C-alpha positions as CSV (number, residue, x, y, z in Angstrom):
1,M,-32.5,-20.0,-7.6
2,K,-34.3,-20.6,-11.1
3,F,-35.0,-24.3,-12.1
4,M,-36.9,-26.0,-15.0
5,K,-38.6,-29.4,-14.9
6,L,-38.6,-31.6,-18.0
7,G,-40.7,-34.6,-18.6
8,S,-43.4,-36.1,-16.5
9,K,-42.8,-39.9,-15.9
10,P,-41.6,-41.0,-12.6
11,D,-37.9,-41.8,-12.2
12,S,-37.3,-45.5,-13.1
13,F,-33.5,-45.4,-13.2
14,Q,-32.1,-47.8,-10.6
15,T,-28.7,-48.2,-9.2
16,E,-26.7,-51.3,-8.6
17,G,-23.4,-50.8,-6.8
18,D,-21.4,-47.7,-7.9
19,N,-21.0,-48.4,-11.5
20,I,-24.3,-49.7,-12.8
21,R,-27.4,-47.9,-13.9
22,Y,-30.4,-49.5,-15.4
23,V,-34.1,-48.7,-16.2
24,A,-36.5,-50.8,-14.4
25,T,-39.2,-51.6,-17.1
26,E,-40.7,-54.8,-18.4
27,L,-38.9,-54.5,-21.6
28,T,-35.3,-56.0,-21.7
29,T,-32.6,-53.6,-22.3
30,D,-31.0,-54.0,-25.6
31,I,-27.9,-51.6,-25.4
32,I,-25.2,-51.0,-22.9
33,I,-23.4,-47.5,-22.9
34,K,-20.3,-47.2,-20.8
35,V,-19.7,-43.7,-19.8
36,G,-16.3,-43.6,-18.1
37,E,-16.5,-46.3,-15.4
38,V,-20.3,-46.4,-15.2
39,K,-22.3,-48.8,-17.5
40,F,-25.9,-47.8,-18.5
41,Y,-28.2,-50.6,-19.5
42,L,-30.8,-49.0,-21.7
43,H,-33.0,-49.2,-24.6
44,K,-32.2,-48.2,-28.2
45,F,-35.5,-46.6,-29.2
46,P,-35.9,-43.7,-26.9
47,L,-32.2,-42.9,-27.3
48,L,-32.0,-43.0,-31.0
49,S,-35.1,-41.0,-31.5
50,R,-33.4,-37.9,-29.8
51,S,-29.7,-38.3,-30.4
52,A,-27.9,-38.2,-33.9
53,R,-24.6,-39.2,-32.3
54,L,-26.1,-42.4,-30.7
55,Q,-27.5,-43.4,-33.9
56,K,-24.0,-43.2,-35.6
57,L,-22.6,-45.1,-32.6
58,V,-25.2,-47.8,-32.7
59,T,-24.7,-48.3,-36.4
60,N,-21.0,-48.8,-36.0
61,T,-21.5,-51.4,-33.1
62,N,-23.9,-53.3,-35.2
63,E,-21.5,-53.7,-37.9
64,E,-18.9,-55.0,-35.3
65,N,-21.5,-57.3,-33.7
66,N,-21.0,-55.5,-30.4
67,D,-23.8,-54.4,-28.2
68,E,-21.8,-52.2,-25.9
69,I,-20.8,-48.4,-26.7
70,H,-18.0,-46.8,-25.0
71,I,-18.2,-43.1,-24.5
72,D,-15.2,-41.5,-22.6
73,D,-15.1,-38.0,-23.6
74,I,-18.7,-36.7,-23.0
75,P,-18.6,-33.4,-21.2
76,G,-20.1,-33.6,-17.6
77,G,-19.4,-37.4,-17.4
78,P,-21.9,-40.0,-16.3
79,A,-24.1,-37.4,-14.5
80,A,-24.6,-35.2,-17.5
81,F,-25.3,-38.3,-19.7
82,E,-27.9,-39.6,-17.2
83,I,-29.8,-36.3,-17.6
84,C,-29.9,-36.5,-21.3
85,A,-31.0,-40.2,-21.1
86,K,-33.8,-39.5,-18.8
87,F,-34.9,-36.7,-21.1
88,C,-35.1,-39.3,-24.0
89,Y,-37.2,-41.7,-21.7
90,G,-39.5,-38.7,-20.8
91,I,-38.5,-38.9,-17.1
92,T,-38.7,-35.9,-14.9
93,V,-35.5,-34.1,-14.6
94,T,-34.8,-30.8,-12.8
95,L,-32.4,-28.3,-14.4
96,N,-30.9,-25.4,-12.3
97,A,-27.9,-23.2,-12.3
98,Y,-25.6,-26.1,-11.1
99,N,-26.2,-28.6,-13.8
100,V,-27.8,-26.8,-16.8
101,V,-24.4,-26.2,-18.3
102,A,-23.3,-29.7,-18.1
103,A,-26.5,-30.8,-19.6
104,R,-26.1,-28.3,-22.4
105,C,-22.5,-29.5,-23.2
106,A,-23.6,-33.2,-23.1
107,A,-26.6,-32.5,-25.3
108,E,-24.2,-30.9,-27.7
109,Y,-22.0,-33.9,-27.6
110,L,-25.0,-36.2,-28.3
111,E,-26.2,-34.0,-31.2
112,M,-29.7,-33.7,-29.7
113,Y,-30.8,-31.0,-32.3
114,E,-34.0,-29.8,-33.4
115,S,-33.3,-31.4,-36.8
116,V,-33.4,-34.7,-35.2
117,E,-36.6,-34.2,-33.1
118,K,-38.8,-31.1,-32.4
119,G,-38.4,-29.8,-28.9
120,N,-35.2,-31.6,-28.3
121,L,-33.0,-31.0,-25.3
122,I,-30.8,-28.4,-26.7
123,Y,-33.6,-26.2,-27.7
124,K,-35.3,-26.5,-24.2
125,I,-32.0,-25.7,-22.3
126,E,-31.3,-22.7,-24.4
127,V,-34.8,-21.3,-23.7
128,F,-34.0,-21.8,-19.9
129,L,-30.9,-20.1,-20.1
130,N,-32.0,-17.2,-21.9
131,S,-35.2,-16.7,-20.1
132,S,-34.2,-17.4,-16.6
133,I,-30.6,-18.0,-15.8
134,F,-29.1,-15.1,-17.6
135,R,-31.6,-12.8,-16.2
136,S,-30.8,-13.7,-12.6
137,W,-27.8,-12.2,-10.9
138,K,-26.7,-15.0,-8.7
139,D,-27.6,-17.8,-11.1
140,S,-25.4,-16.1,-13.7
141,I,-22.5,-16.2,-11.4
142,I,-23.1,-19.9,-10.4
143,V,-23.3,-20.9,-14.0
144,L,-20.1,-19.1,-14.9
145,Q,-18.4,-21.0,-12.1
146,T,-19.5,-24.3,-13.4
147,T,-18.2,-23.5,-16.9
148,R,-14.5,-24.0,-15.8
149,S,-14.9,-27.7,-15.7
150,L,-16.6,-28.0,-19.0
151,L,-14.2,-26.2,-21.2
152,P,-13.7,-25.8,-24.1
153,W,-17.3,-27.0,-24.8
154,S,-18.8,-24.2,-22.6
155,E,-16.5,-21.5,-24.5
156,E,-17.5,-22.8,-27.8
157,L,-21.2,-22.9,-27.0
158,K,-20.8,-19.2,-26.0
159,V,-22.2,-19.9,-22.5
160,V,-19.0,-18.2,-20.9
161,S,-19.5,-15.1,-23.0
162,H,-23.2,-14.9,-22.2
163,C,-22.5,-15.2,-18.6
164,L,-19.8,-12.4,-18.6
165,D,-22.2,-10.1,-20.5
166,S,-25.0,-10.9,-18.1
167,I,-22.9,-10.2,-15.1
168,A,-21.3,-7.1,-16.5
169,S,-24.7,-5.6,-17.8
170,K,-26.3,-6.1,-14.3
171,A,-23.2,-4.6,-12.5
172,S,-23.3,-1.6,-14.9
173,I,-27.0,-0.9,-14.5
174,D,-28.3,2.2,-12.9
175,T,-28.7,1.4,-9.1
176,S,-32.4,2.5,-9.1
177,K,-33.1,-0.4,-11.3
178,V,-31.5,-3.1,-9.0
179,E,-34.4,-5.3,-7.9
180,W,-32.8,-8.6,-7.2
181,S,-31.0,-9.8,-4.1
182,Y,-27.2,-9.4,-3.6
183,T,-24.7,-9.9,-0.8
184,Y,-23.8,-6.7,0.9
185,N,-22.3,-6.8,4.5
186,R,-22.5,-3.1,5.8
187,K,-23.7,-1.2,8.8
188,K,-27.4,-0.5,8.6
189,L,-28.5,3.0,8.5
190,P,-30.7,4.5,11.4
191,S,-33.7,4.5,9.0
192,E,-33.2,0.9,8.1
193,N,-33.6,-0.3,11.9
194,G,-36.2,2.2,12.8
195,N,-33.9,4.3,15.0
196,D,-33.9,7.3,12.7
197,P,-35.3,10.2,14.8
198,Q,-36.7,11.6,11.5
199,W,-38.4,8.4,10.6
200,N,-42.4,9.3,10.7
201,G,-43.4,5.7,10.2
202,V,-43.2,5.6,6.4
203,R,-40.4,3.5,5.5
204,K,-38.7,4.7,2.3
205,Q,-37.1,2.5,-0.2
206,Q,-33.4,2.3,0.6
207,M,-30.8,3.4,-2.0
208,V,-28.8,0.7,-3.5
209,P,-25.0,1.3,-2.9
210,K,-22.9,1.8,-6.0
211,D,-20.8,-1.2,-5.1
212,W,-23.6,-3.6,-4.5
213,W,-22.1,-6.4,-6.7
214,V,-18.6,-6.4,-5.2
215,E,-18.9,-9.1,-2.8
216,D,-20.8,-11.6,-4.7
217,L,-18.1,-11.5,-7.4
218,C,-15.4,-12.4,-4.9
219,E,-16.7,-16.1,-5.1
220,L,-15.3,-16.4,-8.7
221,P,-11.9,-18.1,-9.2
222,L,-9.0,-15.8,-10.4
223,D,-9.4,-16.4,-14.2
224,L,-13.0,-15.7,-14.3
225,Y,-12.9,-12.8,-11.8
226,N,-10.3,-11.3,-14.2
227,R,-12.5,-11.6,-17.1
228,V,-15.5,-10.3,-15.4
229,I,-13.8,-7.1,-14.2
230,T,-12.4,-6.6,-17.7
231,T,-15.8,-6.9,-19.1
232,I,-17.3,-4.5,-16.7
233,M,-14.5,-1.9,-17.3
234,T,-15.0,-2.3,-21.1
235,K,-18.6,-1.1,-20.7
236,G,-17.4,2.0,-19.1
237,N,-20.5,2.6,-16.9
238,I,-18.6,2.0,-13.6
239,S,-16.3,4.5,-11.9
240,G,-12.7,3.7,-11.3
241,A,-13.4,4.2,-7.5
242,V,-15.9,1.3,-7.4
243,I,-13.7,-0.9,-9.3
244,G,-10.9,-0.2,-6.9
245,E,-13.3,-1.1,-4.1
246,A,-14.1,-4.3,-6.0
247,L,-10.3,-5.2,-6.2
248,Y,-9.8,-4.4,-2.6
249,A,-12.6,-6.7,-1.3
250,Y,-11.2,-9.5,-3.7
251,A,-7.7,-9.0,-2.4
252,S,-8.9,-9.2,1.1
253,R,-10.7,-12.4,0.3
254,R,-8.2,-14.3,-1.7
255,L,-5.0,-13.1,0.0
256,P,-5.7,-13.4,3.8
257,G,-3.3,-11.3,5.8
258,I,-2.8,-8.5,3.2
259,N,-4.1,-5.8,5.5
260,K,-1.3,-7.0,7.9
261,G,1.4,-6.9,5.4
262,V,2.2,-10.6,5.5
263,I,0.2,-13.1,3.3
264,E,-0.9,-15.9,5.6
265,G,-0.5,-19.4,4.1
266,G,-1.2,-20.7,0.6
267,D,1.1,-21.5,-2.3
268,I,3.7,-18.6,-3.0
269,T,3.2,-19.0,-6.8
270,R,-0.6,-18.9,-6.5
271,N,-0.7,-15.9,-4.2
272,R,1.7,-14.1,-6.5
273,L,-0.4,-14.8,-9.5
274,Y,-3.4,-13.4,-7.6
275,L,-1.5,-10.3,-6.6
276,V,-0.1,-9.7,-10.0
277,T,-3.6,-9.9,-11.7
278,I,-5.0,-7.5,-9.1
279,I,-2.3,-5.0,-9.8
280,R,-2.9,-5.3,-13.6
281,L,-6.7,-4.7,-13.2
282,L,-6.2,-1.4,-11.1
283,P,-8.1,1.4,-13.0
284,T,-6.0,4.2,-14.3
285,E,-8.3,7.0,-13.2
286,E,-7.0,9.5,-10.8
287,G,-7.9,8.8,-7.2
288,S,-9.7,5.6,-8.1
289,V,-7.6,3.6,-5.7
290,S,-6.7,4.5,-2.2
291,C,-3.0,5.2,-1.3
292,S,-3.5,2.8,1.7
293,F,-4.6,-0.1,-0.6
294,L,-1.7,0.6,-3.0
295,L,0.7,0.4,-0.2
296,K,-0.9,-2.8,1.0
297,L,-0.3,-4.2,-2.6
298,L,3.3,-2.9,-2.6
299,R,3.9,-4.6,0.9
300,A,2.5,-8.0,-0.4
301,A,4.5,-7.8,-3.6
302,T,7.6,-7.3,-1.4
303,F,6.8,-10.0,0.7
304,L,6.1,-12.3,-2.3
305,Q,9.1,-11.1,-4.3
306,C,7.3,-10.0,-7.3
307,E,9.0,-8.8,-10.6
308,Y,10.4,-5.3,-10.7
309,S,7.7,-4.2,-13.3
310,E,4.8,-4.8,-11.1
311,K,6.4,-3.1,-8.0
312,S,7.6,-0.2,-10.1
313,E,4.0,0.5,-11.4
314,L,2.8,0.6,-7.7
315,V,5.7,2.8,-6.7
316,R,4.8,5.2,-9.5
317,R,1.1,5.4,-8.6
318,I,1.7,5.6,-4.8
319,S,4.2,8.5,-5.2
320,Q,1.5,10.6,-6.7
321,H,-0.5,10.6,-3.4
322,L,2.3,9.9,-1.0
323,E,1.0,12.6,1.4
324,E,-2.0,10.4,2.0
325,A,0.1,7.5,3.5
326,T,0.8,6.7,7.2
327,V,4.0,5.6,8.9
328,A,2.4,2.3,9.5
329,D,1.8,2.0,5.7
330,L,5.4,2.4,4.9
331,L,6.7,-0.3,7.4
332,I,7.4,-2.8,4.8
333,R,9.2,-5.9,6.3
334,C,12.3,-6.7,4.2
335,P,12.1,-10.1,2.5
336,V,15.7,-10.7,3.4
337,D,17.2,-10.6,6.9
338,E,19.7,-7.7,6.3
339,T,17.5,-5.0,7.9
340,M,14.1,-5.2,9.6
341,F,12.4,-2.9,7.0
342,D,12.6,-2.4,3.2
343,V,14.2,1.3,3.4
344,D,15.1,1.0,-0.4
345,T,11.5,0.6,-1.4
346,V,10.5,3.7,0.7
347,Q,13.3,5.7,-0.8
348,G,12.2,4.8,-4.2
349,L,8.7,6.1,-3.3
350,V,10.2,9.5,-2.0
351,E,12.4,9.8,-5.1
352,E,9.5,9.1,-7.4
353,F,7.5,11.8,-5.5
354,V,10.3,14.3,-5.8
355,S,10.6,13.5,-9.6
356,Y,6.8,13.7,-10.1
357,E,6.9,17.2,-8.8
358,R,9.7,18.2,-11.2
359,R,7.9,16.7,-14.1
360,A,4.8,18.6,-13.0
361,V,6.5,22.0,-12.8
362,T,8.2,21.1,-16.4
363,D,4.8,20.1,-18.0
364,S,3.2,23.1,-16.4
365,L,5.8,25.4,-18.3
366,L,5.1,23.6,-21.4
367,E,1.4,23.9,-21.1
368,D,1.7,27.6,-20.9
369,E,3.1,27.5,-24.5
370,L,0.9,24.5,-25.7
371,Q,-2.5,25.0,-24.2
372,D,-3.7,21.6,-25.5
373,I,-1.3,19.6,-23.2
374,R,-2.7,18.6,-19.8
375,S,0.0,18.6,-17.4
376,P,-0.2,16.5,-14.1
377,R,-1.4,18.2,-11.0
378,M,1.2,20.4,-9.2
379,I,2.3,19.4,-5.7
380,S,1.2,22.0,-3.1
381,D,3.5,23.0,-0.2
382,S,1.1,21.4,2.2
383,S,1.4,18.0,0.4
384,K,5.4,18.4,0.6
385,A,5.1,19.3,4.3
386,K,3.0,16.1,5.0
387,V,5.5,14.0,3.2
388,A,8.4,15.4,5.2
389,K,6.5,14.8,8.3
390,L,5.7,11.3,7.2
391,V,9.5,10.7,6.2
392,D,10.5,12.0,9.8
393,G,8.0,9.6,11.4
394,Y,9.3,6.8,9.3
395,L,12.9,7.3,10.2
396,A,12.1,7.4,13.8
397,E,10.6,3.9,13.4
398,V,13.4,2.4,11.3
399,A,16.2,4.0,13.4
400,R,15.5,1.4,16.0
401,D,16.7,-1.2,13.7
402,P,20.4,-2.0,14.8
403,N,21.3,-3.2,11.3
404,L,20.1,0.0,9.5
405,P,23.3,1.7,7.8
406,L,23.6,5.4,8.4
407,S,23.9,6.1,4.7
408,K,20.3,4.8,4.1
409,F,19.1,7.1,6.9
410,V,20.9,10.1,5.6
411,V,20.0,9.7,1.9
412,L,16.2,9.3,2.9
413,A,16.4,12.4,5.0
414,E,18.1,14.4,2.4
415,L,15.4,13.8,-0.2
416,V,13.0,15.8,1.8
417,A,15.4,18.4,3.1
418,G,14.2,21.1,0.9
419,F,10.6,20.5,1.8
420,P,8.7,23.1,4.1
421,R,8.5,22.1,7.7
422,T,7.2,24.1,10.5
423,T,9.4,22.3,13.0
424,H,12.3,19.9,12.9
425,D,11.1,18.1,16.1
426,G,10.3,15.0,14.1
427,L,13.6,14.7,12.6
428,Y,15.3,15.4,15.8
429,R,13.5,12.6,17.4
430,A,14.6,10.3,14.5
431,I,18.2,11.4,14.8
432,D,18.1,10.9,18.5
433,T,16.5,7.4,18.2
434,Y,19.3,6.6,15.6
435,L,22.0,7.8,18.1
436,K,20.6,5.8,21.0
437,E,20.3,2.5,19.0
438,H,23.8,3.0,17.4
439,P,26.1,4.3,20.1
440,G,29.2,2.8,18.3
441,I,29.0,5.2,15.3
442,S,32.0,7.3,14.7
443,K,32.5,11.2,15.4
444,S,32.2,11.9,11.7
445,E,29.0,9.9,11.3
446,R,27.6,11.5,14.4
447,K,28.5,14.8,12.8
448,R,26.9,13.9,9.5
449,I,23.5,12.8,10.9
450,C,23.1,16.0,13.2
451,R,23.7,18.0,10.2
452,L,20.5,17.0,8.8
453,M,18.4,19.2,11.3
454,D,18.3,22.9,11.7
455,C,18.6,23.7,15.4
456,R,16.5,26.9,14.8
457,K,13.6,25.1,13.9
458,L,13.3,23.2,17.1
459,S,10.4,23.9,19.5
460,T,11.0,24.8,23.1
461,D,10.3,21.4,24.3
462,A,12.6,19.8,21.8
463,C,15.4,22.3,22.7
464,M,14.9,21.5,26.5
465,H,15.4,17.8,25.7
466,A,18.2,18.5,23.2
467,V,20.4,20.5,25.7
468,Q,20.2,17.7,28.1
469,N,20.9,15.0,25.5
470,E,24.5,13.6,26.2
471,R,24.1,11.7,22.8
472,L,24.6,14.9,20.9
473,P,27.9,16.4,19.9
474,L,28.9,19.4,21.9
475,R,28.6,21.5,18.7
476,V,25.0,20.7,18.4
477,V,24.4,21.5,22.1
478,V,25.9,24.8,21.7
479,Q,24.0,25.6,18.7
480,V,20.7,24.7,20.4
481,L,21.6,26.8,23.4
482,F,22.7,29.8,21.4
483,F,19.8,29.8,19.1
484,E,17.3,29.5,22.0
485,Q,19.1,32.4,23.8
486,I,19.0,34.6,20.7
487,R,15.3,33.7,20.1
488,A,14.6,34.6,23.8
489,T,16.3,37.9,23.4
490,T,15.5,39.1,20.0
491,T,11.9,37.7,19.6
492,S,8.7,38.1,21.6
493,G,7.8,34.4,20.7
494,G,7.3,32.0,17.9
495,N,8.8,28.7,16.6
496,S,11.6,30.3,14.5
497,T,14.5,32.5,14.7
498,P,15.3,35.5,12.5
499,E,18.4,35.3,10.3
500,L,21.4,36.0,12.5
501,P,24.1,38.7,11.6
502,G,27.5,37.6,10.6
503,S,28.9,38.6,14.0
504,I,26.7,36.2,15.8
505,R,27.0,33.4,13.1
506,A,30.7,33.6,13.5
507,L,30.5,32.6,17.0
508,L,29.2,29.1,16.1
509,P,31.3,26.1,15.6
510,G,31.4,24.8,12.0
511,G,28.2,22.9,11.2
512,S,25.3,22.8,8.9
513,H,24.1,26.3,10.0
514,G,27.2,27.8,11.5
515,S,30.4,29.6,10.2
516,S,32.2,28.1,7.3
517,R,35.4,29.1,8.9
518,S,37.3,26.4,10.9
519,T,39.9,26.2,13.7
520,T,42.6,23.5,13.9
521,T,41.9,19.9,13.3
522,N,42.1,19.1,17.0
523,T,39.6,21.9,17.8
524,E,37.1,20.6,15.2
525,E,37.4,17.1,16.6
526,E,36.9,18.3,20.2
527,W,33.7,20.0,19.0
528,D,32.5,16.8,17.6
529,D,32.8,15.0,20.9
530,V,29.7,14.0,22.8
531,A,28.7,16.6,25.2
532,T,29.1,15.6,28.9
533,T,26.9,16.4,31.7
534,E,29.5,19.0,33.0
535,D,29.6,20.6,29.6
536,I,25.9,21.0,29.4
537,K,25.6,22.4,32.8
538,A,28.4,24.9,32.2
539,L,26.8,26.0,28.7
540,K,23.4,26.5,30.4
541,G,24.8,28.5,33.3
542,E,26.8,30.9,30.8
543,L,23.5,31.3,28.7
544,A,21.5,32.1,31.7
545,A,24.0,34.9,32.6
546,L,23.7,36.2,29.1
547,R,19.9,36.2,29.2
548,L,20.1,38.5,32.5
549,S,22.6,40.9,31.0
550,G,20.7,41.0,27.6
551,G,17.7,42.1,29.6
552,D,19.4,45.2,30.8
553,S,20.1,46.5,27.4
554,G,18.3,49.6,25.6
555,R,14.7,49.7,24.4
556,G,13.0,49.6,21.1
557,S,15.2,48.7,18.1
558,D,18.3,49.3,20.1
559,R,17.3,46.6,22.6
560,N,17.8,43.8,20.1
561,S,21.1,45.2,18.8
562,N,22.4,45.7,22.3
563,A,21.3,42.1,23.1
564,E,23.1,40.6,20.3
565,K,26.3,42.5,21.2
566,A,26.2,41.5,24.7
567,A,25.5,37.8,23.8
568,A,28.1,37.9,21.0
569,S,30.8,39.4,23.5
570,K,30.2,37.1,26.3
571,M,29.5,34.0,24.1
572,K,32.8,34.6,22.2
573,V,34.6,34.6,25.5
574,F,32.9,31.5,26.8
575,L,33.4,29.5,23.4
576,M,37.0,30.4,23.3
577,S,37.7,29.4,26.7
578,K,35.8,26.2,26.1
579,V,37.8,25.4,23.0
580,L,41.1,26.1,24.6
581,S,40.1,24.2,27.6
582,K,39.5,21.0,25.6
583,I,42.9,21.4,23.5
584,W,44.6,22.0,26.8
585,S,43.1,18.8,28.3
586,G,43.8,16.9,25.1
587,R,47.4,17.9,25.1
588,E,47.8,16.8,28.6
589,R,46.5,13.4,27.8
590,N,49.0,13.2,25.0
591,G,51.9,14.4,27.2
592,E,52.5,17.5,25.2
593,I,52.4,20.1,28.0
594,T,55.6,21.3,29.4
595,S,56.1,22.6,32.9
596,S,56.2,26.3,31.8
597,D,52.8,25.6,30.0
598,T,51.0,24.6,33.2
599,S,51.5,27.8,35.0
600,E,47.9,28.9,34.2
601,S,45.1,27.5,32.1
602,P,44.2,28.9,28.8
603,A,40.6,29.4,29.9
604,S,41.7,31.5,32.9
605,T,44.1,33.5,30.7
606,V,41.4,34.3,28.1
607,A,39.0,35.3,30.9
608,E,41.5,37.5,32.5
609,E,42.4,39.1,29.1
610,T,38.8,39.7,28.6
611,K,38.3,41.6,31.9
612,S,41.2,43.9,31.4
613,T,41.3,44.3,27.6
614,P,37.8,43.8,26.1
615,S,39.0,45.2,22.6
616,R,41.4,42.2,22.3
617,S,38.7,39.6,23.0
618,R,36.9,40.8,20.0
619,R,39.5,39.8,17.8
620,H,39.3,36.0,19.1
621,T,37.0,34.3,16.7
622,V,35.9,30.6,16.9
623,S,34.0,28.7,14.2
């Protein structure tokens, strides 16, 4: 720390109690100056020779026959006045970064100009500030902090502006010219601790990191930090990435808990002001702020219930890089107790991502006609696939919330329904979790949520789990089994199934990827029932038989056709018998069966007809 000593006489100021200061000399004091609550017993001559203001005050007191002067509004208070008084007496005083601004403001108040006396206090302090303080990195920061308590004097005397310019200039300087000390907590490089295997004994000068100044500025209060960062950005020599790193460091220091998504302690209004200021300081350069940091700010903004304008700006920026986010980043706690997580905010992010893609496509078309227009970046299929996977993982987490409405789950899933996915395993996991945590949902709701996934895009492991999942409707279990069988008989491997011919699609019950034709209302309702263990075992047994029969078909291209025909024929019989059996059992429960109806079951009748007249069985279709 830089310092300057003024005067050469020993300190003769004495203290009596807390509120009395006097000069211990042989000469009797002839003036009393009361500064605040402290009385100074001093001599007129040394004071009046340096201070034009004291000259005026003494003149006024003489006219009023009063030997006591009251000064209540001097900046810096009694401490700053004492420095000025000692300077007038020639007593040694030491100026440093902590007291120089107070002394400068007090000297201005007392009008200690060069016109009063050559080499006066104001001149000497200005020399010290310009030659030492403003040339020092850390001293400039300390001085800037002291200016807050001395406003508006420090502002009018341009001390604040000089500090801002000094700090911003040093932060913007080429790192090769940084020769002063700074605070930087980082892991040492191997060459710094002598463990570098390439180190030959000659230690090279270490490179100064671009963000060397970030941590020191975290000591500044919000208003001064805002002004410093703004000044640095105005100079234009610092990249947006470094500014973003500086804001992240400041947020971590001033908003404890922001990395956990919950602001710990402190006044809500104060924390909200910190957050809003940081958001407004975010650089606009592409990629200057990480998606993770933006999401942390969004979580904090939700927690602190900030205004819509601040949150919407964050949502807009996050959506442009949503593929970089993680599921943990999106788990934003809901400020109210309706649901555990703020699904609406995440939905807004995905909606903005989708609209950003549309805008990019539109602007790209315009750019072809107007070459001067620069469109936003196009969103690649890989980015959309990452977002789809991200949403699937997020839905799997929020599905555990027993208060999550089905509509929010479905709307969020449908936003990315058109995005490319190599597999629907993540979506299946989310749906299964929701069904597990919400066992009381209706058949129509169960059907609605299961429509979101494509059974043809489930991996083998997911299919194995699905066909044994008693939470799924029977319709879905049949679809999974059927597509798995077709995949086994028509392809040699892979994760997807080729498009099925109409004859095969007609076998499937009405659903998201089945036939559009429907049976009676009762049949549809039966298909939407939850699959029982017996149903699953029967379906698996039938399809195992189909696999064997399909394996005996022709070779080459005829083999796939014969396999489909065999699968279609036998599956048609099985599905029809299954449907009629459910209708039969339903009628029995409702008392609609007469004695003549019970002579033989519909399932056995269909099976018998199939064995004797296969041509008739082909006319039975179920959808």
